[in-house]
C-alpha positions as CSV (number, residue, x, y, z in Angstrom):
1,E,69.8,-48.7,-78.0
2,G,68.1,-51.9,-76.9
3,Q,66.8,-54.8,-79.0
4,E,63.3,-55.1,-80.4
5,G,62.4,-57.8,-77.9
6,D,63.1,-55.4,-75.1
7,L,60.9,-52.7,-76.4
8,E,57.3,-51.9,-75.6
9,L,55.8,-52.0,-79.1
10,D,52.2,-51.1,-79.7
11,E,50.3,-53.2,-82.2
12,R,51.0,-50.9,-85.2
13,A,54.7,-50.3,-84.5
14,A,55.2,-54.1,-84.2
15,Q,54.3,-54.3,-87.9
16,A,57.4,-52.3,-89.0
17,P,58.6,-53.7,-92.3
18,H,62.1,-54.6,-91.0
19,L,60.5,-56.8,-88.3
20,V,57.7,-58.5,-90.3
21,S,58.3,-58.2,-94.0
22,E,58.3,-61.4,-96.0
23,A,59.3,-59.8,-99.3
24,P,61.6,-62.0,-101.3
25,P,65.2,-61.1,-101.9
26,V,65.8,-59.2,-105.2
27,K,68.8,-57.9,-107.0
28,Y,69.6,-54.3,-106.1
29,N,72.4,-51.8,-106.6
30,V,73.5,-49.2,-104.1
31,A,74.7,-45.9,-105.6
32,I,76.6,-43.3,-103.6
33,P,77.0,-39.9,-105.3
34,T,80.0,-38.3,-103.5
35,H,82.4,-35.4,-103.9
36,G,85.4,-34.5,-101.8
37,R,84.4,-36.8,-99.0
38,W,87.7,-38.8,-99.2
39,R,89.2,-36.2,-97.0
40,P,89.6,-36.8,-93.2
41,V,86.3,-36.5,-91.4
42,G,88.1,-34.4,-88.7
43,E,88.5,-31.7,-91.3
44,M,85.2,-32.0,-93.0
45,S,82.8,-32.3,-90.1
46,G,81.8,-29.7,-87.5
47,K,81.0,-32.4,-84.9
48,K,83.2,-32.5,-81.8
49,R,83.3,-36.3,-81.8
50,F,85.1,-36.3,-85.1
51,K,87.8,-33.9,-84.0
52,G,91.2,-35.3,-84.9
53,D,89.7,-38.3,-86.7
54,N,91.7,-39.1,-89.8
55,R,89.4,-41.6,-91.3
56,P,87.9,-40.6,-94.7
57,F,84.6,-38.8,-94.2
58,I,82.7,-41.3,-96.3
59,L,84.2,-44.2,-94.4
60,A,83.2,-42.7,-91.0
61,H,79.6,-42.2,-92.4
62,T,77.8,-44.1,-95.1
63,L,80.4,-46.9,-95.7
64,S,80.5,-47.7,-92.0
65,F,76.7,-47.6,-91.9
66,L,76.5,-50.1,-94.8
67,S,79.1,-52.3,-93.1
68,R,77.0,-52.4,-89.9
69,Q,74.0,-53.3,-92.0
70,G,75.7,-56.1,-93.8
71,I,75.2,-54.7,-97.3
72,P,77.5,-56.7,-99.7
73,R,80.3,-54.5,-101.0
74,E,79.9,-55.8,-104.5
75,R,76.5,-54.2,-104.7
76,V,77.9,-50.7,-104.0
77,T,79.2,-48.1,-106.4
78,L,80.7,-44.7,-105.7
79,F,80.0,-42.1,-108.4
80,V,82.6,-39.3,-108.4
81,A,83.1,-36.2,-110.6
82,T,86.6,-36.8,-112.1
83,S,89.4,-39.3,-112.5
84,T,91.4,-37.3,-109.9
85,E,88.6,-37.7,-107.5
86,S,88.5,-41.4,-108.2
87,E,92.2,-41.7,-107.5
88,N,91.8,-39.8,-104.2
89,Y,89.0,-42.0,-103.0
90,R,90.9,-45.2,-103.9
91,K,94.0,-43.9,-102.0
92,A,92.0,-42.8,-99.0
93,L,90.2,-46.1,-98.7
94,K,93.3,-48.2,-99.1
95,G,93.7,-50.7,-96.3
96,S,90.0,-50.5,-95.3
97,D,87.3,-53.0,-95.9
98,W,86.1,-50.8,-98.8
99,A,89.5,-50.7,-100.6
100,S,88.1,-52.4,-103.6
101,V,84.7,-50.8,-103.8
102,R,83.6,-50.0,-107.4
103,I,84.2,-46.3,-108.4
104,V,82.7,-44.8,-111.5
105,V,83.6,-41.4,-112.9
106,S,80.4,-39.5,-113.4
107,T,80.1,-35.8,-113.8
108,L,80.3,-32.6,-111.6
109,G,77.2,-31.3,-109.9
110,N,74.6,-32.8,-107.6
111,K,71.7,-33.0,-110.1
112,N,74.0,-33.9,-113.0
113,N,75.6,-36.8,-111.0
114,R,72.2,-38.1,-110.0
115,N,70.9,-37.9,-113.5
116,F,74.1,-39.8,-114.6
117,I,73.3,-42.5,-112.0
118,Y,69.7,-42.8,-113.2
119,C,70.9,-43.4,-116.8
120,Y,73.9,-45.5,-115.9
121,F,72.0,-48.6,-114.8
122,P,69.9,-50.5,-117.3
123,K,66.2,-50.2,-117.8
124,N,64.2,-51.7,-114.9
125,A,67.3,-52.0,-112.6
126,Y,66.5,-51.5,-108.9
127,V,68.8,-48.8,-107.4
128,V,69.0,-47.6,-103.8
129,S,70.7,-44.2,-103.7
130,I,72.4,-43.2,-100.4
131,D,74.3,-40.0,-99.8
132,D,77.8,-40.1,-98.4
133,D,76.9,-38.5,-95.1
134,V,74.4,-40.9,-93.7
135,E,75.3,-42.0,-90.1
136,R,72.4,-44.3,-89.5
137,I,68.6,-44.8,-90.0
138,C,66.4,-44.3,-87.0
139,W,63.1,-46.1,-86.4
140,K,60.1,-44.6,-84.5
141,F,59.0,-47.6,-82.4
142,T,56.4,-45.9,-80.2
143,D,54.3,-42.7,-80.0
144,G,56.1,-39.7,-78.7
145,I,57.7,-36.4,-79.7
146,T,61.2,-36.8,-78.2
147,H,64.2,-38.8,-79.2
148,H,63.2,-41.4,-76.7
149,S,60.7,-42.7,-79.2
150,L,63.4,-43.5,-81.7
151,R,65.8,-46.4,-82.0
152,T,68.6,-47.2,-84.5
153,L,67.5,-49.6,-87.3
154,P,69.1,-52.9,-86.3
155,A,71.7,-54.8,-88.4
156,R,70.3,-56.3,-91.5
157,G,67.2,-54.1,-91.2
158,L,68.2,-52.0,-94.2
159,E,68.3,-55.0,-96.6
160,T,64.9,-56.1,-95.4
161,L,63.6,-52.7,-96.0
162,I,65.1,-52.6,-99.5
163,Y,63.4,-55.9,-100.3
164,D,60.1,-54.8,-98.8
165,A,60.2,-51.5,-100.8
166,R,60.7,-53.3,-104.1
167,A,57.7,-55.5,-103.4
168,R,55.5,-52.5,-102.6
169,L,56.6,-50.7,-105.7
170,A,55.5,-53.7,-107.8
171,E,52.2,-54.1,-106.0
172,Q,51.3,-50.4,-106.2
173,G,52.6,-49.5,-109.5
174,A,55.1,-47.0,-108.1
175,Y,58.7,-46.4,-109.1
176,L,60.2,-44.3,-106.3
177,W,60.3,-44.8,-102.5
178,G,61.9,-43.0,-99.6
179,V,61.7,-42.5,-95.9
180,N,60.3,-39.8,-93.7
181,T,61.3,-36.3,-94.8
182,S,62.0,-35.2,-91.2
183,Q,64.4,-36.5,-88.5
184,N,62.2,-34.9,-85.9
185,P,60.1,-37.5,-84.1
186,R,57.4,-35.0,-83.7
187,H,56.8,-35.3,-87.5
188,M,57.2,-39.1,-87.7
189,K,54.7,-41.9,-87.2
190,S,55.4,-45.3,-85.9
191,Y,53.4,-46.9,-88.7
192,G,52.3,-46.5,-92.3
193,V,53.6,-46.0,-95.8
194,S,52.4,-42.9,-97.6
195,E,51.5,-42.8,-101.3
196,R,50.8,-39.1,-101.3
197,N,52.6,-36.4,-103.3
198,G,55.5,-35.0,-101.4
199,L,59.3,-34.8,-101.0
200,V,61.3,-38.0,-101.2
201,N,64.7,-37.1,-99.6
202,G,67.7,-37.5,-101.7
203,Y,69.9,-38.9,-98.9
204,L,68.1,-42.3,-99.1
205,N,65.7,-43.4,-101.7
206,G,65.1,-46.3,-104.1
207,F,63.9,-46.3,-107.6
208,I,63.4,-48.5,-110.7
209,C,65.4,-47.1,-113.6
210,R,63.5,-45.8,-116.6
211,P,66.2,-44.2,-118.7
212,Q,63.8,-44.1,-121.6
213,C,61.8,-41.4,-119.7
214,P,63.6,-38.1,-120.0
215,E,60.7,-36.4,-118.2
216,L,62.0,-37.9,-115.0
217,L,65.4,-36.2,-115.1
218,R,66.2,-33.2,-113.0
219,V,66.7,-29.9,-114.9
220,L,66.6,-27.2,-112.1
221,A,68.7,-26.6,-109.0
222,D,71.2,-28.8,-107.3
223,A,69.7,-27.9,-103.9
224,T,66.2,-29.0,-104.8
225,E,67.0,-32.0,-107.0
226,D,65.3,-34.4,-104.6
227,S,62.0,-32.4,-104.6
228,E,62.1,-32.3,-108.4
229,F,62.8,-36.0,-108.7
230,A,59.9,-36.8,-106.4
231,V,57.3,-34.5,-108.1
232,R,58.4,-35.7,-111.6
233,H,57.7,-39.3,-110.4
234,Y,54.4,-38.3,-108.9
235,A,53.3,-36.5,-112.0
236,K,54.0,-39.6,-114.1
237,D,52.9,-42.4,-111.8
238,G,50.3,-40.8,-109.4
239,K,52.2,-42.0,-106.3
240,V,55.5,-42.2,-104.5
241,L,56.1,-44.2,-101.4
242,R,57.4,-42.9,-98.1
243,Y,58.0,-45.0,-95.0
244,R,56.8,-42.8,-92.2
245,M,58.5,-44.7,-89.4
246,Y,62.1,-44.4,-90.7
247,A,64.4,-41.4,-91.2
248,G,68.0,-41.0,-92.1
249,I,70.3,-39.2,-89.6
250,T,72.4,-36.7,-91.5
251,S,73.8,-33.2,-90.8
252,P,74.2,-31.6,-94.2
253,Y,74.7,-28.1,-93.0
254,L,77.5,-29.0,-90.5
255,N,79.7,-30.8,-93.0
256,R,82.0,-29.5,-95.7
257,G,82.3,-31.0,-99.2
258,G,79.5,-32.6,-101.1
259,L,76.8,-30.2,-102.2
260,Q,78.0,-27.9,-99.4
261,G,81.3,-27.5,-101.3
262,K,79.4,-25.6,-104.0
263,F,78.6,-22.9,-101.5
264,E,82.2,-22.4,-100.3
265,A,84.1,-19.5,-101.9
266,K,87.5,-20.6,-103.1
267,G,90.3,-19.3,-100.9
268,E,88.0,-17.9,-98.3
269,K,87.0,-18.9,-94.9
270,V,83.3,-19.8,-95.1
271,T,81.3,-20.6,-92.0
272,A,78.6,-23.2,-91.7
273,E,76.1,-20.3,-91.5
274,D,77.4,-18.8,-94.8
275,R,77.1,-22.2,-96.5
276,S,73.6,-22.7,-95.1
277,A,72.4,-19.3,-96.2
278,A,73.7,-19.8,-99.8
279,R,72.1,-23.2,-100.0
280,K,68.8,-22.0,-98.7
281,C,68.8,-19.2,-101.3
282,E,69.2,-21.8,-104.1
283,E,66.6,-24.0,-102.4
284,R,64.1,-21.2,-102.5
285,W,64.7,-20.4,-106.1
286,G,64.3,-24.1,-107.0
287,A,61.1,-24.3,-105.0
288,N,59.7,-21.4,-106.9
289,E,60.6,-23.0,-110.2
290,L,59.0,-26.2,-109.2
291,H,55.8,-24.4,-108.3
292,R,55.9,-22.7,-111.7
293,L,56.4,-26.1,-113.5
294,F,53.9,-28.1,-111.4
295,P,51.4,-25.6,-110.0
296,R,48.8,-28.2,-109.3
297,L,51.3,-30.4,-107.4
298,I,53.7,-28.0,-105.7
299,G,52.6,-25.0,-103.7
300,P,54.7,-21.8,-103.3
301,P,57.7,-22.1,-100.8
302,Q,56.8,-22.2,-97.2
303,P,59.0,-22.0,-94.0
304,R,60.4,-25.3,-92.8
305,R,58.6,-27.0,-89.9
306,D,61.8,-28.1,-88.1
């Protein structure tokens, strides 16, 4: 992957927040909404490299990522749907570095769980929400349209980004930040933080809790909860922040469990293609509803760019 000192950085890329930010440390909480991802990753993932791997899915993904980034375990909370799920996670993580991670019983459903998280923490708490299937964060360090323009965010880079984002929220009067909506380097920039209206991906974002503001809670579809959360913030605050040089690496359509579990018929063999089609159907319905609720901020659904 190489180190920053070995890279040819142009002037703008060299200003990446994880390299130069002097934002002071702040208290933050890491929330991981998760469901069914205590099961072995070899059973849950369609990726060949996980074949036969008996580690819990969440341990092979987000928890390993957080360990590599040096995120203190006491800052992290898993939010699960039931007490049985809590017991399954605790058992699966036994013997690992995450055996004693805090687990809170929330509620079933993607948007319901995320609404619970939003109201769980006190007013003005700073929360970073990370999905359970994040493998790493990539950074676009130079111009280009291929994967050669990307590098993995180095160790400790995430916490620097978390601090930087909190400072920017305070400076700009915003309450929600995220990363680039696309993992495709063609649609990423090596510089800049956008304030414009647009999607803030659910797999990695940070927000300041305002539980006294019910207009920020999601009410529509599970599959479009992140779009809804973002536009509700933009409608209220006039801006959301997105770091254009960073993107999370996830493969939601290749993995079982989580939101995908909703689209798996019980007792039936459901392919990744079937799950993907069902999810996209709900996404389209949700997008139409968002257009209806926020016609001046959300256009009608359009085909994806990547």
